[in-house]
C-alpha positions as CSV (number, residue, x, y, z in Angstrom):
1,M,132.7,84.0,102.6
2,K,133.3,81.3,105.2
3,Q,130.4,82.7,107.2
4,T,128.0,82.6,104.2
5,K,128.9,78.9,103.6
6,L,128.2,78.2,107.4
7,S,124.8,80.0,107.3
8,L,124.0,78.1,104.2
9,A,124.9,74.7,105.7
10,A,122.9,75.4,108.9
11,R,119.9,76.2,107.0
12,L,120.2,73.2,105.0
13,V,120.7,70.9,108.2
14,G,117.6,72.8,109.7
15,R,115.5,71.9,106.7
16,L,116.7,68.2,106.6
17,F,116.6,67.6,110.3
18,A,114.1,70.2,111.9
19,G,111.3,67.6,112.4
20,E,113.6,65.1,114.0
21,I,114.9,67.8,116.4
22,D,111.7,69.1,117.3
23,R,110.5,65.4,118.1
24,R,113.5,65.0,120.3
25,V,112.9,68.1,122.0
26,E,109.2,67.4,122.7
27,L,110.3,63.8,124.2
28,T,112.9,65.2,126.4
29,V,110.3,68.0,127.7
30,A,107.7,65.2,128.2
31,A,110.2,63.2,130.3
32,L,111.0,66.2,132.5
33,D,107.4,67.0,133.1
34,D,106.7,63.3,133.9
35,N,109.6,63.5,136.4
36,R,108.3,66.8,137.9
37,D,104.7,65.2,138.2
38,R,105.9,62.1,140.1
39,A,108.1,64.6,142.4
40,L,105.0,66.7,143.0
41,R,102.3,63.9,143.3
42,P,102.7,63.4,147.0
43,F,102.5,67.1,147.6
44,F,99.4,67.3,145.5
45,A,97.8,64.2,147.4
46,A,98.2,65.9,150.7
47,L,96.2,68.9,149.5
48,P,92.7,69.3,151.1
49,L,89.8,67.8,149.2
50,S,88.2,71.2,148.6
51,S,90.8,71.6,145.7
52,T,89.1,69.1,143.7
53,R,85.4,69.6,145.1
54,D,85.2,73.2,145.0
55,R,84.8,75.5,142.0
56,S,87.8,77.8,141.2
57,D,87.8,81.2,142.7
58,G,87.0,82.9,139.5
59,E,84.2,80.5,138.6
60,R,82.6,80.8,142.0
61,E,82.9,84.6,141.8
62,D,81.3,84.6,138.4
63,L,78.7,82.3,139.6
64,L,77.8,84.4,142.7
65,R,77.6,87.5,140.3
66,Q,75.2,85.7,138.1
67,T,72.9,84.7,140.6
68,L,72.7,88.4,142.1
69,D,71.9,89.6,138.8
70,A,69.3,87.1,138.1
71,W,67.7,87.8,141.3
72,R,67.7,91.5,140.5
73,N,66.4,91.3,137.1
74,N,64.5,88.0,136.7
75,P,61.0,87.9,138.3
76,L,61.2,84.0,138.4
77,A,64.5,84.1,140.5
78,R,63.2,86.7,142.8
79,R,60.1,84.6,143.4
80,I,62.0,81.5,144.0
81,V,64.1,83.3,146.6
82,G,61.1,84.9,148.0
83,L,59.1,81.8,148.4
84,T,62.0,80.2,150.3
85,T,62.1,82.7,152.8
86,Q,58.3,83.3,153.0
87,Y,57.9,79.5,154.1
88,V,61.3,78.9,156.1
89,V,60.9,82.2,158.3
90,G,57.2,82.9,157.6
91,G,56.0,85.1,160.6
92,G,59.2,85.1,162.4
93,I,61.4,82.9,164.7
94,G,60.4,82.1,168.3
95,L,63.0,82.3,171.1
96,D,63.0,81.0,174.5
97,C,65.6,79.6,177.3
98,R,64.6,78.0,180.5
99,D,67.3,79.8,182.4
100,Q,65.9,83.4,183.0
101,A,69.1,85.3,183.1
102,T,70.1,83.8,179.6
103,R,66.7,84.5,178.3
104,I,66.8,88.2,179.2
105,F,70.1,88.4,177.6
106,L,69.1,86.8,174.5
107,Q,66.0,88.8,174.0
108,E,68.1,92.0,174.6
109,F,70.6,90.8,171.8
110,W,67.7,89.6,169.4
111,Q,65.9,93.0,169.9
112,H,69.0,95.4,170.0
113,P,68.5,98.2,167.3
114,L,71.7,97.5,166.1
115,N,70.7,93.7,165.5
116,R,67.1,93.8,164.8
117,M,67.0,90.1,164.3
118,D,63.5,89.8,163.8
119,T,64.0,91.4,160.1
120,R,67.6,90.6,159.7
121,V,66.6,86.9,159.7
122,H,64.7,87.5,156.5
123,E,67.8,89.1,154.8
124,W,69.9,86.1,155.9
125,C,67.5,83.6,154.4
126,D,67.5,85.3,151.2
127,E,71.3,85.6,150.9
128,L,71.7,82.0,152.0
129,T,69.3,80.9,149.2
130,R,70.9,83.1,146.8
131,A,74.6,82.8,147.5
132,G,74.5,79.3,149.0
133,E,76.5,80.5,152.0
134,L,76.4,83.1,154.7
135,F,79.3,84.9,156.4
136,V,78.5,86.4,159.6
137,L,80.8,88.9,161.4
138,V,80.3,89.0,165.2
139,T,81.7,91.9,167.2
140,T,81.4,92.3,171.1
141,D,81.6,95.7,173.0
142,P,83.4,95.7,176.5
143,G,79.8,95.2,178.3
144,G,79.4,91.8,176.6
145,M,76.8,92.7,173.9
146,S,77.5,91.5,170.6
147,Y,76.7,92.8,167.2
148,V,76.4,90.7,163.9
149,R,76.8,91.6,160.3
150,A,76.5,89.4,157.1
151,V,79.5,89.8,154.8
152,P,79.1,89.2,151.0
153,S,80.5,86.1,149.9
154,T,82.6,87.8,147.3
155,D,84.3,89.7,150.0
156,V,86.0,86.6,151.5
157,V,88.8,85.5,149.2
158,E,90.4,82.7,151.3
159,I,89.4,80.5,154.2
160,T,92.0,78.7,156.2
161,C,91.2,75.5,157.9
162,T,93.0,73.0,160.2
163,E,95.2,70.5,158.2
164,N,92.8,67.4,159.2
165,D,89.4,69.0,159.0
166,L,87.9,71.4,156.7
167,E,85.0,72.3,159.0
168,Q,87.4,73.7,161.4
169,E,87.8,77.2,160.0
170,L,90.6,79.2,161.5
171,R,90.8,82.3,159.5
172,F,89.1,84.3,156.9
173,T,90.9,86.6,154.5
174,M,89.1,89.5,153.1
175,R,89.4,91.1,149.8
176,D,90.9,94.2,151.4
177,G,93.5,92.4,153.1
178,R,91.9,92.1,156.6
179,N,91.9,88.7,158.5
180,F,89.2,87.7,161.0
181,P,89.6,84.7,163.2
182,G,87.2,81.7,163.2
183,R,85.1,80.5,166.0
184,E,87.5,78.8,168.1
185,A,90.2,81.4,167.9
186,G,87.5,84.2,168.3
187,L,86.3,82.7,171.5
188,S,89.5,81.9,173.0
189,G,92.1,84.2,174.9
190,E,91.5,87.2,176.9
191,E,90.5,89.7,174.4
192,N,87.3,89.9,172.4
193,P,88.1,90.3,168.7
194,A,85.9,90.4,166.0
195,F,85.4,86.9,164.6
196,M,83.4,85.2,161.7
197,L,81.1,82.5,161.3
198,H,80.6,80.7,158.2
199,Y,77.2,78.6,157.2
200,A,76.8,76.8,153.8
201,I,74.3,75.0,152.2
202,N,74.3,72.7,149.1
203,R,78.0,72.0,149.8
204,P,79.6,68.9,148.5
205,A,81.5,66.5,150.9
206,G,85.1,67.8,151.1
207,A,84.2,71.2,149.9
208,L,84.5,74.6,151.8
209,H,81.9,76.7,149.9
210,G,78.2,76.0,149.2
211,E,76.1,76.7,146.2
212,S,73.1,78.9,145.4
213,D,69.8,77.3,144.9
214,L,69.8,79.4,141.7
215,A,73.1,77.9,140.4
216,P,71.5,75.0,138.4
217,L,68.7,77.3,136.9
218,L,70.7,80.0,135.6
219,K,71.0,78.6,132.1
220,W,67.3,77.9,132.0
221,L,66.1,81.2,133.5
222,A,68.2,83.1,130.6
223,R,66.5,80.7,127.9
224,F,62.9,81.5,129.3
225,S,63.5,85.4,129.4
226,G,65.0,85.1,125.9
227,W,62.2,83.1,124.5
228,L,59.5,85.4,126.5
229,E,61.4,88.4,124.9
230,D,61.2,87.0,121.5
231,R,57.5,86.3,121.8
232,A,56.8,89.5,123.1
233,R,58.6,91.2,120.4
234,L,56.9,89.0,117.5
235,N,53.5,89.6,119.1
236,R,54.0,93.4,118.9
237,F,54.1,93.1,115.2
238,R,51.3,90.5,115.0
239,T,48.8,93.0,113.9
240,T,51.0,94.6,111.3
241,F,50.5,94.1,107.5
242,L,51.8,95.3,104.2
243,Y,49.8,95.9,101.0
244,T,51.0,94.4,97.8
245,V,49.6,95.7,94.5
246,T,49.7,93.7,91.3
247,L,49.5,95.8,88.2
248,K,48.4,94.0,84.9
249,G,50.0,94.7,81.8
250,S,52.3,97.5,83.1
251,T,56.1,98.2,82.6
252,A,58.8,98.7,85.1
253,V,58.5,102.5,84.8
254,E,54.7,102.5,85.5
255,R,54.9,100.3,88.4
256,R,57.7,102.4,90.0
257,S,55.5,105.5,89.4
258,R,52.6,103.9,91.0
259,Q,54.5,102.9,94.1
260,V,55.9,106.3,94.5
261,D,52.3,107.7,94.4
262,L,51.0,105.2,97.0
263,N,54.1,105.9,99.2
264,L,53.3,109.5,99.3
265,N,49.5,108.9,99.8
266,P,49.2,105.6,101.7
267,P,45.5,104.5,102.2
268,S,44.7,105.3,106.0
269,P,42.6,102.8,108.0
270,G,38.8,102.9,107.3
271,S,39.1,104.7,104.2
272,L,37.8,104.0,100.8
273,L,39.8,102.5,98.1
274,V,38.4,102.6,94.4
275,K,40.5,100.8,91.6
276,D,40.0,99.2,88.2
277,D,40.7,95.7,86.8
278,S,44.5,96.6,86.0
279,E,45.1,96.7,89.9
280,T,44.9,93.7,92.5
281,W,45.4,94.6,96.1
282,E,46.4,91.9,98.9
283,T,47.8,92.1,102.3
284,L,50.8,90.4,103.9
285,S,50.6,89.5,107.7
286,P,53.1,87.5,109.9
287,K,51.7,84.1,110.9
288,L,52.7,82.9,114.3
289,E,52.1,79.3,115.5
290,S,51.3,80.4,119.2
291,A,50.4,76.8,120.1
292,D,54.0,75.2,119.6
293,A,55.6,78.3,121.2
294,N,53.2,77.8,124.3
295,E,54.3,74.4,124.5
296,D,58.2,75.3,124.3
297,G,57.8,77.9,127.1
298,L,56.0,75.6,129.5
299,A,58.7,72.9,128.9
300,I,61.4,75.5,129.9
301,K,59.2,76.6,133.0
302,K,58.7,73.0,133.9
303,M,62.6,72.6,134.0
304,I,62.9,75.8,136.2
305,A,60.2,74.5,138.7
306,A,61.9,71.0,138.8
307,G,65.3,72.5,139.5
308,A,63.8,74.9,142.2
309,G,61.9,72.0,143.7
310,I,58.4,73.8,143.6
311,P,55.1,73.0,141.7
312,L,54.4,75.1,138.4
313,H,51.3,76.7,140.3
314,F,53.9,78.3,142.6
315,L,55.3,80.0,139.5
316,A,51.9,81.4,138.3
317,E,51.4,78.5,136.1
318,P,48.2,76.7,136.8
319,E,49.2,73.1,135.1
320,S,46.1,71.4,136.5
321,A,42.7,72.9,137.3
322,T,42.0,70.3,140.2
323,R,42.8,71.3,143.7
324,T,43.6,67.8,144.9
325,T,46.3,67.7,142.3
326,A,47.7,71.0,143.2
327,E,47.8,70.1,146.9
328,S,49.5,66.6,146.2
329,A,52.2,68.5,144.3
330,G,53.2,70.7,147.1
331,G,54.1,67.8,149.6
332,P,57.8,67.4,148.3
333,T,57.9,71.3,148.4
334,F,57.1,71.6,152.0
335,R,59.4,68.8,152.8
336,H,62.3,70.7,151.2
337,F,61.2,73.9,153.1
338,E,61.1,72.0,156.5
339,Q,64.7,70.8,156.0
340,R,65.8,74.4,155.0
341,Q,63.9,75.7,158.0
342,E,65.8,73.1,160.4
343,Y,69.2,74.3,158.9
344,V,68.3,78.0,159.5
345,L,67.1,77.3,163.2
346,W,70.2,75.3,163.9
347,M,72.3,78.3,162.3
348,L,70.6,80.8,164.6
349,R,71.1,78.5,167.7
350,D,74.6,78.2,166.8
351,L,75.1,81.9,166.4
352,L,73.4,82.5,169.8
353,E,75.6,80.0,171.7
354,A,78.6,81.7,170.3
355,V,77.2,85.1,171.5
356,C,76.3,83.5,174.8
357,R,80.1,82.5,175.3
358,R,81.4,86.1,174.5
359,A,78.9,87.3,177.0
360,A,80.0,84.9,179.6
361,R,83.6,86.0,179.2
362,S,82.5,89.7,179.8
363,G,80.8,89.0,183.1
364,R,77.3,88.5,182.0
365,P,75.3,86.0,184.0
366,V,74.3,83.6,181.4
367,D,74.3,79.8,181.7
368,L,76.3,78.2,178.9
369,H,74.6,74.9,179.5
370,A,71.0,76.2,179.2
371,E,69.4,75.0,176.3
372,I,68.3,77.7,173.6
373,E,65.0,77.0,171.9
374,L,64.2,78.3,168.6
375,N,60.7,77.4,166.9
376,G,59.8,78.3,163.4
377,T,56.4,78.8,161.9
378,D,54.2,76.0,160.4
379,I,55.1,75.1,156.8
380,S,51.6,74.3,156.0
381,A,48.5,75.1,157.9
382,R,46.7,72.4,156.1
383,D,49.1,69.8,157.5
384,N,48.5,70.9,161.0
385,S,44.7,70.2,160.8
386,E,45.4,66.9,159.1
387,L,47.8,66.0,161.7
388,A,45.6,67.1,164.7
389,R,42.7,64.9,163.3
390,A,45.1,62.0,162.9
391,A,46.5,62.4,166.3
392,S,42.9,62.6,167.9
393,E,41.7,59.5,166.2
394,I,44.9,57.5,167.0
395,V,44.9,58.5,170.6
396,S,41.2,57.6,171.0
397,A,41.9,54.1,169.5
398,F,45.1,53.5,171.5
399,S,43.7,54.6,174.9
400,G,41.5,51.6,175.0
401,L,44.6,49.3,174.6
402,H,46.5,51.3,177.0
403,G,43.6,51.0,179.6
404,R,43.5,47.5,179.3
405,G,47.2,47.1,179.9
406,L,48.3,46.0,176.3
407,I,50.6,48.9,175.7
408,D,52.5,50.9,178.1
409,D,52.8,54.7,178.7
410,A,56.0,54.9,176.3
411,E,54.2,53.3,173.4
412,L,50.8,55.4,173.8
413,L,53.2,58.5,173.8
414,R,55.1,57.3,170.8
415,V,52.1,56.7,168.7
416,A,50.5,59.9,169.7
417,Y,53.4,62.2,169.0
418,R,54.0,60.0,165.7
419,F,50.8,60.9,164.2
420,A,51.1,64.5,165.6
421,G,54.1,64.9,163.3
422,E,56.4,65.8,166.2
423,V,59.8,64.2,167.0
424,V,60.2,64.1,170.8
425,D,62.3,62.2,173.3
426,I,59.8,59.8,175.0
427,P,61.9,58.7,177.9
428,A,63.0,62.3,178.8
429,L,59.0,63.2,178.7
430,L,58.2,60.2,181.0
431,Q,61.0,61.2,183.4
432,R,59.8,64.7,183.6
433,A,56.4,63.6,184.7
434,V,57.8,61.3,187.1
435,D,60.0,64.1,188.6
436,K,56.9,66.3,188.7
437,S,54.9,63.6,190.4
438,T,57.4,63.0,192.9
439,K,57.8,66.5,194.3
440,T,57.3,67.3,197.9
441,V,53.8,68.2,198.4
442,E,52.0,69.1,201.6
443,N,49.7,66.2,202.9
444,P,46.2,67.5,203.9
445,V,45.8,64.7,206.3
446,D,49.2,65.4,208.2
447,K,48.1,69.1,208.0
448,G,44.7,68.4,209.8
449,V,46.5,66.2,212.3
450,D,49.1,69.1,213.3
451,S,46.2,71.6,213.5
452,G,44.1,69.4,215.8
453,S,47.0,68.7,218.0
């Protein structure tokens, strides 16, 4: 009996003061959370900036999966990636080095059957555009020859960097638990372990990972595919129609009987139909307003082209019939491809320098200070002809000023290379010319004197 009274009292108190008790508990929990946040705030402030500038691991992996699916299934996505590679890599990459031994080794590495860099660079450019980053695994045999393989971005789950610099990557952790050292760790020490290099594009400041060129286009690519599929489905039934038969003064039973007869023996195309005044035949067909739909599709496609940085006529959409407009629209696109080409050339040069360091440690006769020259194909052939014409005209005009002593050699070279579209080191060119002219050359007068004596 006493327990019953206590339970009744507890329920009564709970009904009367449940709201107040819950409010007090919430205030206490909030106070504890504030204290915890204040205690952990210095810890979170010391975290690298990538914790706020990078996407979460799940979001990044989902984005990589979506871009790969779009490249596989969407023709526009594949065309955008293919266009970038066709302009950036083009006919191939030219490799040269002034040091003969280093040049021979680099050519051997470039053409090795396990490297085949002439074709692999196309695959790497595709992956860089598609994933926004490229992980290259470098392994070296005892003879000093290195071999390279691209690793999918989804296989790298963690990148460990130095405490004060996100760009100094120390270790890469793979999904299967393996760890590969970064550049400095892989190129130091007595052994030659496999090491990994990481290159990224579209990377915000303070972030570890890059982003795909297709990332801002995924939503619009999906919308364009859905719109196009709907239009194709509707156009399939555009020529279909239905007969409507009106019977005058008929009952429900007669209409039902007539419908059964027509369903059993529908009129075939091209046949004759004989009827009396009691029946009226009409047809119903879908009415598609294709003009409005075309504008909607073009608007979506413009959004895709703007996000990719390419004009519409690159995507089989002749927006303008004039050649001048089409050529002028390609200017910003070519600048974008030139910037990407500069990055790819730097990436390959950085890789070759790392390979040379490995070769030197194995006793290969390579010069680590020799300059490695990589040259890509021209982005636009029309630009070359225009630059050649401009350079020829400006050199002809400024040669007269140079002959009168109004400008010096450096200014003439600067103007000539400026209008040729090339960026060169003018003092280095002049010094090279001076060094070449001051080389010891046998004097023909002295030679004649010596022979006469």
